[in-house]
N, C-alpha and C positions, 0 to 999 in steps of 0.2 A: 536481410535481417533488419528488423525494426527495433529501436531502443527508445526508452523514455525514462526520465527521472522526475519523481515528484518529491518536493521538499515541503515539509510541514513545520512551520515556525510558531505555531500556537503553543500555549501552555499545556495543551493536551497531548503534545507530540510523544512524550514517553509512554503514555497510556495507549495511544494509537499504535505505536510500534510494537509494544508488548502484545496487544490484541492481534496484530497482523502476523506475528511470528509464526504461529502454527499454520496459518494460511500460506505463507511463503514457502514452507517446507513441503507442501503437497505437490505431487507430480501433476502437471497440467499439460495436455498435448500442445506441442509447438510453442510453449511459453516457459520462461524461467523468471523467477522473482527473487529479490534480495531486499530485506528490510534491516535498517540499522539506525542508530543514533549517531549523529556527527556533530559534535559540539552540542548546541542546544536544539538542533533541528533534527526532525525525523526524516529519513531518506528511504524512498521506495524506488528501487531500480527494476525495470521490467525489460525483458528482451523477448521478442516473438519472431517466429519464422515468417509471418505474413501479416498484412494489414488487418485481416479479420480476427486473427488471434490477439493482436495488439489491442484492437477495439474492445474485445471481450475482457481482456485482462484489465485495461484501464477502467472500464465500467465497473467491474467487480471490486477492484481495490478502492476506487473513489467512493463507491457505495459503502464499503466497510469503514472508511474514514468518516463519512457522514454519520453513520449509525453510532460509531464510538463517540464522536463529538456530541451527538444528541443525548446519549446515555450520560455523559459527563455533565451536561447542562441540567439534566433532570435530577441527578443525584447530588448536586451542590446545594 
């Protein structure tokens, strides 16, 4: 089992976690995800059955974080 935790400490953390909530609720093969706010930081916890599933999950969630941050910058 592989595990990773991503902490987001930017001002956009609440928006990012809110946007990722539905994504974390989806069933993905060999992968589990949990997103939450912890203090002022957003936390994404990932668990995967193998390295390939972990790589795919990390790529997916990090891309979602990047897109959400880009949207925040554009709309300010």
